[in-house]
C-alpha positions as CSV (number, residue, x, y, z in Angstrom):
1,M,118.1,113.7,110.0
2,D,117.2,109.8,110.2
3,S,117.1,109.4,106.3
4,A,120.2,111.4,105.8
5,L,122.1,109.0,108.6
6,A,120.6,106.3,107.3
7,L,121.7,107.1,103.5
8,I,125.0,107.8,105.0
9,A,125.4,104.6,106.5
10,A,124.3,103.0,104.0
11,V,126.7,104.1,101.5
12,A,129.3,103.7,104.0
13,A,128.3,99.7,104.5
14,T,128.1,99.6,100.6
15,L,131.7,100.4,100.8
16,F,133.0,99.0,103.1
17,A,131.6,95.1,102.4
18,A,133.0,95.8,99.1
19,D,136.5,96.6,100.1
20,L,136.3,93.6,101.8
21,W,135.2,91.6,98.7
22,R,137.8,93.2,97.0
23,D,140.5,92.3,100.2
24,Y,138.7,88.2,99.6
25,R,139.4,88.2,96.3
26,R,143.2,89.1,96.8
27,H,144.0,86.7,100.1
28,P,141.3,84.3,100.2
29,R,141.1,83.6,104.0
30,P,137.8,82.6,106.0
31,H,137.6,85.5,108.3
32,I,137.2,88.3,105.8
33,A,134.7,85.9,104.3
34,A,132.6,86.2,107.1
35,Y,133.1,90.1,107.6
36,A,132.6,90.9,103.8
37,T,129.1,88.7,104.2
38,G,128.4,90.6,107.6
39,M,129.4,93.3,106.6
40,A,126.7,92.8,102.7
41,M,124.1,92.1,105.3
42,F,124.7,95.5,107.1
43,A,124.7,97.6,103.7
44,V,120.9,95.4,102.8
45,A,119.4,96.8,105.9
46,T,120.5,99.9,105.9
47,W,119.2,100.1,102.4
48,A,116.2,98.9,103.5
49,L,116.3,101.4,106.5
50,F,117.2,104.3,104.0
51,I,113.9,103.4,101.7
52,G,111.6,102.9,104.5
53,V,112.1,105.7,106.1
54,T,112.0,107.6,103.0
55,F,109.4,106.7,100.7
56,G,107.7,104.7,103.7
57,W,107.2,100.1,104.7
58,T,106.1,97.7,102.7
59,G,106.1,94.3,104.7
60,T,108.9,92.9,102.3
61,L,111.5,95.8,103.0
62,Y,110.8,95.2,106.9
63,R,111.3,91.6,106.6
64,T,114.5,92.4,104.7
65,F,115.7,95.3,107.3
66,F,114.8,93.0,110.2
67,L,116.6,89.8,109.4
68,F,120.0,91.4,108.1
69,G,119.8,94.3,109.9
70,A,118.7,92.8,113.6
71,V,119.3,88.8,113.7
72,L,122.1,87.8,111.5
73,N,124.5,90.8,110.8
74,I,126.7,90.6,114.6
75,L,127.1,86.8,114.1
76,F,128.9,87.0,111.0
77,L,130.9,89.7,112.1
78,A,131.5,87.4,116.0
79,L,132.3,84.3,113.3
80,G,135.5,86.9,111.1
81,S,136.4,87.8,114.6
82,M,135.8,84.3,115.1
83,F,138.2,83.0,112.6
84,L,140.6,85.6,113.2
85,V,141.5,85.3,116.8
86,V,140.6,82.0,117.4
87,G,141.7,79.7,114.5
88,P,140.4,77.8,111.8
89,R,138.7,75.3,113.4
90,A,136.5,77.4,116.2
91,G,135.4,79.5,113.2
92,H,134.4,76.0,110.5
93,V,132.0,75.0,114.3
94,M,130.9,78.2,114.4
95,T,129.8,77.9,110.3
96,I,127.7,75.2,110.9
97,A,126.5,76.3,114.0
98,I,125.3,79.6,112.1
99,G,124.1,77.3,109.4
100,A,121.6,76.0,111.4
101,F,120.5,79.1,113.6
102,A,120.1,80.9,109.8
103,A,118.0,78.5,108.4
104,I,115.8,78.5,111.1
105,S,115.5,82.7,111.5
106,V,115.2,82.8,107.8
107,T,112.3,81.1,107.6
108,L,110.6,82.5,110.5
109,T,111.7,85.9,109.7
110,L,110.0,85.6,106.1
111,T,107.1,83.5,107.2
112,V,105.5,85.4,110.6
113,P,102.5,87.1,110.5
114,F,102.7,91.2,111.8
115,Q,100.6,92.1,115.0
116,Q,100.6,94.5,114.1
117,Q,100.6,97.3,110.9
118,L,103.5,99.6,109.4
119,P,103.4,102.8,110.3
120,D,103.3,105.2,107.1
121,G,107.1,106.8,108.4
122,G,109.8,106.6,110.9
123,I,111.5,103.2,111.8
124,P,108.8,100.8,112.9
125,H,109.5,99.0,116.9
126,D,107.4,95.6,118.2
127,V,105.8,94.9,114.8
128,F,106.4,90.8,115.2
129,A,104.6,89.5,118.5
130,T,107.2,88.3,121.7
131,G,107.6,84.8,121.9
132,F,108.8,82.2,119.7
133,G,109.7,84.3,116.8
134,P,112.1,87.0,115.0
135,R,112.1,88.9,117.8
136,L,113.4,85.9,120.1
137,F,116.0,85.2,116.7
138,A,117.4,89.0,117.4
139,A,117.7,88.7,121.0
140,I,120.2,85.4,120.5
141,G,121.6,86.7,117.3
142,G,122.5,89.9,118.5
143,G,123.1,89.1,122.3
144,L,125.7,86.0,121.4
145,G,126.4,87.3,118.5
146,A,128.3,90.6,120.7
147,T,129.1,88.5,124.1
148,I,131.5,86.4,121.6
149,L,132.9,89.5,120.1
150,I,133.4,90.6,123.7
151,V,135.4,87.5,124.8
152,L,137.1,87.5,121.8
153,A,138.5,90.9,122.6
154,L,139.3,90.4,126.0
155,V,141.6,87.1,125.0
156,S,143.2,89.3,121.9
157,V,143.9,92.0,125.5
158,F,145.6,89.0,127.0
159,R,147.2,86.6,124.2
160,F,148.4,89.3,121.7
161,W,148.7,92.6,124.1
162,K,152.8,91.6,124.3
163,T,153.6,91.0,120.6
164,N,150.8,92.3,118.5
165,R,149.0,95.5,119.9
166,R,147.7,96.6,116.4
167,L,145.5,93.1,116.4
168,V,144.5,94.3,120.3
169,W,143.2,97.6,119.1
170,G,141.4,96.5,116.0
171,S,139.7,93.6,117.8
172,L,138.3,96.4,120.4
173,L,137.6,99.3,117.6
174,I,135.2,96.0,116.7
175,V,133.6,95.8,119.5
176,A,132.9,99.6,120.2
177,G,131.2,99.3,116.3
178,T,129.2,96.4,117.9
179,F,127.8,98.5,121.2
180,A,126.9,101.2,118.7
181,A,124.5,98.8,116.9
182,A,124.0,97.1,120.4
183,W,123.0,100.6,121.7
184,G,120.3,101.6,118.6
185,G,118.8,97.9,118.8
186,T,117.7,98.3,122.1
187,G,116.9,102.0,121.6
188,L,114.6,100.7,119.1
189,A,112.8,97.5,120.7
190,L,112.5,100.3,124.0
191,G,111.0,102.5,122.0
192,D,112.8,105.1,121.3
193,A,114.3,105.4,117.0
194,G,115.9,108.2,117.7
195,G,119.3,107.7,117.6
196,F,119.2,103.9,115.5
197,A,120.2,105.5,112.3
198,F,123.5,107.1,113.6
199,S,124.5,103.9,116.2
200,L,124.1,102.1,112.6
201,L,126.8,105.0,111.3
202,L,129.0,104.3,114.2
203,A,129.3,100.6,114.0
204,V,130.2,100.4,110.7
205,T,132.4,103.0,111.0
206,F,134.2,101.5,114.3
207,I,133.8,97.9,112.5
208,W,135.5,99.4,109.1
209,V,139.1,100.7,111.0
210,G,139.1,98.3,113.7
211,Y,139.0,95.6,110.8
212,R,141.3,97.7,109.0
213,V,143.8,97.6,111.9
214,A,143.1,93.7,113.0
215,S,143.7,92.7,109.9
216,G,147.0,95.3,109.1
217,S,148.1,93.0,112.1
218,R,148.1,90.0,110.5
219,R,149.8,90.9,106.9
220,L,152.5,92.4,108.8
221,E,153.2,88.8,111.0
222,S,153.0,87.1,107.8
223,T,155.9,89.4,105.9
224,S,157.9,88.9,109.7
């Protein structure tokens, strides 16, 4: 079941990422680039998950899955919302901060040794040791990214409720997708991997629909 759900999520994330990059080619905007980058990372992570649970894990495969699925992807989705809701100046500041965060987290995720061997099947958890390492940066990246998305959704509710309901609902759907991913990641961290693949599928679906709704609202504004 995990293998089938991971495959569906990987295909959906790949189609979404391709859709975003097509949008970016037609209308180059920083929020589209950020969402596209985050979803491309999501696609890479879910393909790594599918390969790992189906054919077995390797060190490189797990590090790829962890880096793009647990550490960086939510931050880049949050960056897209920062550009979309707050504006370019805040988005550029956040881009610089993410660049510094990514430089450290990529180095750690690719070099820190595992504290235990990878399992033959299933979805691994607690492979990295606690402390200053990949798990800490996953908690920071996921927690900070989710917090930014939630705060910006609340900003959208209060700021655009009367003037732009589509942007409000799009932001809330993106938050729902973030919560779905966080739910799966929390369960995985606690040793319960049963719903992880399903959470990824829910996350891709909600975020894709939310992006379409929110971006559609901005196109309507630009033509009015």
